[in-house]
Each structure stands twice: as structure tokens, then as C-alpha cells.
N, C-alpha and C positions, 0 to 999 in steps of 0.2 A: 500501628508494629509503632515499633520501641525500641530505640537500639539498646545494644544488650552492656554498653561500659556505665555504669552507675554513676550519681554525679560525684564530679570534682577528679576522674579519671585523668590524667597527665596524656596530652594531648601526645602524638608519636606516632610516626605517620614509617617508618623503617622498616618495617612486614610488610607480610601480605594482606594481614589484617589492620585496617585502620583505627588505632586505638584512642580513646576521648574525640572521634570526629561530631562535631558541628556546626553546619555549614551557617546556623544561623548566629554564632560566635567568630569574630573573626580571627581570634587568636587560636580557633582549635578547625581551623579551615583550611585549605591549601588549593587555591585557585589552580595551579599549574598542576596536581591531579584531578582536579577535576576537568579541567579541558582536555586533557588527554583522555582521559576516560569516555568525555566526550567523540573525541574524534575520533578514536577505535571502534567507539562503540555505533557510530552514525554508518562508518565507510564497510562494517559490517553488515550493518543492515541494506544501505545501499545494495550492495553483494547478497542479500538472504532476498529483499524484493526483486532483483535483475533475475534468481534465481524460480520466483514464485512466479515472475509475467513471462520466463517463455516457449510456454503454452500460447501464448496472445501472440507471440511472433512464429512460431512455426505453424502451429493450425491454422492458417490458411495458404499454405502450401503443399499440405499435407494429400492433399486431390489429386494435386500436379505433380506429385511423385510416387504416384502411382497407388495411394489408399483409395481405396470407395467409401469414403465417411458422408452420409445425409450430413444436411445445414443442420437436423436437429442433434446430430453427434457431436457436430462440429461444436455448437451450442454450449452441448452438457459438457465439454472436453475442456473448454477454458472456463467451464462454471464450477468442476468440482472440485478444481486448486483453489475457489473461494471459502468451498463449503471448509476441505480439508485448513485452512485459515483460520475460520474461525473457531473451529474443534480445537485446533493446536494454542491458539490466543487462549482457552479457556484452560487449559494446563500449564502455558509459560505465564500467565497472570498469577499463579502462587507460586512458582520457584524463585525469583531475586530473592527472600532470606532466607530459603531452603539452601538453595545451590551457592549464593551467593555470587556477584559481576562476573568476575573472573572467569569459572568455568561455564557460565550459563553463557556466554558471548563463546568463549572457544570451542565447546561441544555445539554451538548451535553453528559454529561457520563450518565446521566439520560432515553436518548432517545434511549444508546445503552439496552435498558430492552427489548426494543421492540422485536428485532430479537432473541433475546435471549430467551425468554418467550415465541415467537412464534415456535421457530426448538422444545424447551421442549413440547411444546404443542404436534404438527400436527405429529412427529415421533411417538407417540403412539399410532394414529388411522389410519393406512394405507389403510384401506378398505372405508372410508368416510371422505379421504380427498381429491376434488380434485386438479387439477394441477393449476388451480388460485390462492390457498390459497397458496401454495408453489410459483410462484411467486411473491404475493405478499410481501412475510415472504420476500425473498429472494430480494424484493429490497427493504424494512426497513434496511436489511441491509447493505444498503449506506451509512448509517449516518455515521456507525465507519468511512468508508473512507471518506464522506465526510470532519470530521473536518478536515483534514489536510490541505485546503486552507483556512482555518478559522485561525488554530493551528500556524502552520509557521509563515504568515503575524505580527499573534499578537506576538509571542516570538521575530521576529525580534524589536519591538518598545524596549525590552529591552537588547540591547546587542550592544557595540561599532561597527563600519564597520570592524575591523579589526580582532574581536572573530565571525563573523556570520557566516563563514565560518565551524569553529570549533562549534558553537551553534547548526545552525541547521541543521547542518550533521548528529549530535550528534540523536536531537531530529527527524529528520527524519530515520535515521537508526536503532536507538535503538527503535522507533515508531513500525518502518517496523517488528521487532522480532516478535511483536504479529500475524504476519503471519503462520511465523514458528513455535512460539507456540503452537499456537491452533493446526496446523497440527501435531505438535508431541505428543503431549497430547491427541488429542483427542482418538487416537488409546487405549491410555494403560487405559482411563476415562472410555473408553465402554467395558471394562474387568468385573468388579468386583460393587456392589451395592454402593451408593456413600450416606455419611454420613448424614441421612435428608432426602434422597429421597428414604429409603427403603423399601417404600409401597406403591413406582411406580412395575408395571409388568416389567419385562424385554423384548426386544422383541426377538424372534427367528430365528433363521439362518438357511438354508437351511437345514444342518445337523442334528438338533434341539438342537443345544446348546443355551447359552441363550448370548444376547451381549445389554449393554444398552446405546442405541445409544445418550436420551436424556441428559444422563451426563455432556457431553460439553457444555451445553449451559446453564443448573444451574448451573453447578460448574463457567462459566463465570460471573455469578449474583450479589453475594457481591462485585468483586472486582469493580464493576460499581458503586455501591455506595457508594465503600471508597473512589475511582478518587471523586466522587461529592463533596462528602463532604469535603475531604481536597483542593478542590478547591473552596467551597466557605467560607471558613474558610480564609483559607490562602493566597492565589492570592491578589492584585491590580492589580488595571485599570492605563491603560499611558491615559492622555485627547489626545485626537486626534481625528483634523477637516477631518471629510470628505470630500473631495473636488469630488464630481462626474465626472464633466469634466475633471478634472486629471485623474482621476481613467480611465477617460473614452478614456485617452489619448495616455495608452497602443498600443492602433489597430493602429494609423497611426506609431506608429516606425518598421520600416521592422525586426529589432533586432528579437522582441515579438513573430512574425510568425517563423522565423531561430529558435528561440529557442524551440518554441512549437514543431516544428516538432522533433528537437535534445529530445525532454523527453519524446514526445511517444516513441520512440525508448527505452531510459533506461529506466523512469519506466515503459512507459505502459509496453513493453515485461514484464518487472520484474513480474509486476501485473498478466496481463494477459497469462503469460508462469505458473505463480503461481497457480492462482485456475484451471487450467486446468492440469497441469501434474499429478495427480493422473489418471486422465480420460484416458490420451495419455499415458502412462503406462499400463492401466489397457489392452487399443484398441491393441495398438502393439504386446503388449509381456504378457499380462496376463489375467483377467479372458475372455475377451472381443476377445481375439486375434485369428490365427487359431491355434495356437499350441493346444487351453485349449479343440480342437475337440479330438485329439490325446495323449494327457497328464494331468495326474493331477494337477488339479490346483493347488493345495497346492506346486508344484513343481515350478510354475512361480511366478513369479513375482507381489506383492502386491501392486500397487501404492501408498494406503495410507500410507504404511513402507516407501518410499523414499519421498514422496512428500515434509514435511518441510525441508528438506537436501536444495533446490534452495534457497527456502526463507531466508533460514539462513544464506545460504554464500553470497548473496549477502546485507542483510543486516549487517551483521556483518563487510562486507568490507567498506559499507557506511558510516558507522560509524565512521573507524578506518580511515578512507583515510581523515576525515574532516581538519587536523591540518596539512597535507601533502600539501592539496590544497591552505589551507593558506600559507604555505611556500613560493612553486613552483607555484599557480596561479592553475585555474578550467580548462582550456581551454586545459592543454597538456591531463589533468587526461580526460576528456572527449572523444576525439580522439582516445585514446591507448582504453579507455573503446569501441567506436564502435568498433575499428576494430578489437576486441577481439572478440564482440559480431558478428559481422559478418562473420569472421574465425570458429568460434566453434558452429553458427548454420550451416551451410554451411555443417560441419564433421556429427555433430547431422544428416542432413538430409540423409547423406548415409545411415543411419543403418533404414530409417523406415521400410524397405520391407525385414527385415530380415531371413535368414534362418536357422536359429540356434538360441534356446534361450539365447544362451550363450554370444550372440550382445549386450545383452542387457545392459551388463559393458561398451561399448566400447558409445553405447547408454548415459548412463547416466553420465560420464564422462566427454564427449561434452558438455552437458547440464549444467551439475555443472560448467565449467567453463563459460559457455555463462552465469551464474547468475550469477559468479564470477565479469566479465566486465561489468555486470550493476549493480553492487554495484559502481564503478569506474566510471560508466559517472553518474550515480546519485548525487556522490557526487561533480563531477566539475562542475554540472550544476548550482549548488545549489552555490558554489562560484563567479561564473559567471555571476549569474544574478544582486546583490548587486554590482557589477563590472563595468559592461555593461551599464544599466539604471541609470538613474537620482533617488535620493532619495523619488520623489513623484510619479514614477511609479515600481520602483522594488519590493515592498509590491505586486503589484496590476497582477505584470507579474508572483511571482512567483504563485500569486493562479491562474491566466487565465492557465497558461500552465502543472499545477499541476491539476486542472479539465480537462482540455480531455487529459489529460495521463492515469487516472482515468477511462474511456474509454476503458482499457486494456482488461481488462477482458469482457468485453461485443465484441469486437474488435474481440479476438480471440475465444471465443466461439463461436460467429455468422458465423467468420469464416471455423471456423474446420466444423460445423454444415451444411455449401453451398457448401463445396469443398475438393476434398482429401488433404490428413492429408501432402502429400507429396506437391504439390502443394503449401500449406500453407507455409510450409517451408521456400521453395526457395524464395515466395514471399517475407518474414521478412526479408531473407537475401539481395536480391534487396534496401530492402528499408533501411534498414542497414546501407548499402553502399553510399547510396546516402546518408543518413544525417551524415556520417562520413566526406565525402565529401564535405559538407555543411557547418561542424566543423574545418576544415582542411582551407578549403580558407575563412571564416569569424571573426575565432577565434586562432587557434591557430599555426598557419605559421608564419615564422619570416613577422616580419612589419605587420602582419593580422590590419584591421582597424580597429576591436573592440576584444581589447584582454581584455582576462579573468581572 
């Protein structure tokens, strides 16, 4: 991609379209515009990721409020949003040069309303909601994850290469906080009547107590509207020429395929395990485990109470490590991230056949360390890609790799519904090890052919 501004165009930021914009030339770059764009797009991405992961916060409670879904259906329900996010990312990756940053962000924020209002509606009518309707709303949730492939390349237009590791790391990391945010606040919001929707009857738990499962969805609605308004008023566009042939050239670069595997390891695992974490805890140690046959459910771990911790840690590390990636390069952090993911996923796998509920704490600790290292890997990859690929390919590669990695929740959910959880975890260990070796060979070792 290249700007539409011919050489010598005078810098003018007064209009909706930035004329003469060149982040590599201090005289033609305005850092206030760049950072304002980062703040608004990042906030919008965080709201989008919350919409994407609403299903992971709601699904563990569906059977307790009157739905009758199998474990396979619950895994599929949380998986389908990953499928749609990956598909939507394949569309969004081409949109920044076509529609511009302003329209892209504003319209995307309004699309988030579809799953929010959808979940708000269906949880109130468990007796007459078919499974296909739940799947359709989960599919629409993918809009929230799909925007990543458009927002990240779009933000890249606004920053010089020396700051892209920091800027993209902050955007991806803080944007990912939307996952842990919704998983953290959803259980709290479900505990009381929300102002403005007090006329909605609560749902009933098996013990007869009230729960307001519809609250998290409607709580996010005004934030999506605010983001849309801010984007429309304050964002500007960089005139970029979309060369479809140049965009397609990424598939002839072997690094595209290696980095796709590596990013599937880092973000794919982060997104996939984040979506299924609560269900995994419930199945192995909680209400769906063998312990529930002999112990009080109240004494067992509740997946919803811990689900937010992994995404919170991974997102925080990803945001914090951007400056370190700018200083030391991304490849070494990607390698360390992959190594840590391999080790701690193997440790977690050792506690999937527990004989004592107290083993949960070892399992939880190993999983949280795995999430920590996904953050390292995610930060490293986003420093690598602008360094490895030529400028006209870097944005396309970021969009493509993020699209494939967004299938993480779908892949994890489907595999968990098709095979024993122990086999799945050990399969992840093998995959992570392969990707880590590839990272070392191509990017991280001394005299690597493509240092990043």
C-alpha cells in the first residue's frame, strides 16, 4: 500500500483527510493526531472484544437459568464466535484503505450492538429460544473480534516504524483487556438490578435465587454508542492506495506462513483458552466434574470466578512488553513466550485427572503462567512483522495472521467437543513446541535469516 499524496504534497491536517501525511518525516507527522487515533480505536477495540466474549461469560450459566444444552453444545456456542471472528477478520483486513479509519471505527462500534442486544433478549426466554438462535447471536459476536484485523493496520498508518511496536502493542494489549473486563464484571453485574432496566424480570437459579444474566449485555450498549460518536467526530483518514496485487503478494512470502503458525500459537491459544477457560474449570474441577457427585457444588471452584484472570494477565503483559520489544527486538520475546507456553501447558496437563479438589490450584497456576507467556509471544510477533516484511506487505500480514489466529476459540472449542481434554492439551504442547522451534530457526537464533 502507498499513500495517495504525491511527493512534495504540503502537510495539512485541518480536514477529515490528512494531506501530505508521512510518519517517517517529523515535519509531516502530528503525534497528537496519532495518539488520539490510538486512544479511540483502542477503546473501541476493547468494547468489541467485550462483545466478542460475552458468550464466554454467559454460557456457563445458561443451563442454570432454564436452558437445556449439552457440554458439546456449550463448547460449540463459545466456539462459533471464534469462527465468525476469523471470517470477519478476512474481510476487515482489506477495509482500512477502502473506507478509511473514521468510518471503519465508527460503523464497527455500531455493529457491536447486534450481539449485545441479542444476548440481552435471548437469556430472558430460555423456554422458547432454539439453539440455532443462540448460535446466530454467537456468530454475530464475531464482529467484535473481527475489527482487530482492520484497526491494527489502520493504526499503523499513523505511527513511524520506530514506535509501531509500542503503539500496536498498546492497542492489542489494552484492546484485549476487553476480554478479561467482561469476564470480570459480568458475574458482578448479574448480581443486582441495573439502573434503567429494573422492569426486566430476573432469571432464576436452581436454588430459587435471582440472577440478572441480561445485565452484562445491556451494560455494554452505551459504551459502544459513545465509541461510535467519538470516532465519527475526532478521527481522521490517511489517504492510502489499496493495491490488491501487492496485498496478495504476502502469500508468496514464506515468512507469511511461518508467522501465521507462530501467531496462531500465541494469540490463537490466548483467545481460544480465554473463551473456554470457565467451561474447562467447571468440567474438571467444578459443577460438571466427578467431585460434584460427592461434594457440595458451593465448595467447588466456579469457572466464572476465575475466567478473567488468564486474559487479564495475557493482555497486561502484551501491553507492557511493547517498549521492551522495541528495545531488544521481538523475535527473542516470541521465542521465550513459546518456550514458556510449551512448558506450562504440559504442567497444566498433569492436573487434568485430579484425585483431590485442591489440585485445582496447581492447575490454575500453570494455566495463568501459560497466559503470561502468550502475552510475551503476542508482543513479540507484532514487533517482528513490521521488521520482517516490506512496508507494502506488513499491514496485510498483520491482518491475515490475526484473522487465522482469531479462529482460536473455534478450534479450541471444537477440538474439546471432539476429543478427551487430556489429548487436546498434549496436542497443544506438541504444536507449541513446533512453533517455538520455527521461531528460533528463522528469527531468534544468532545470525537468523530474518531477525526481527
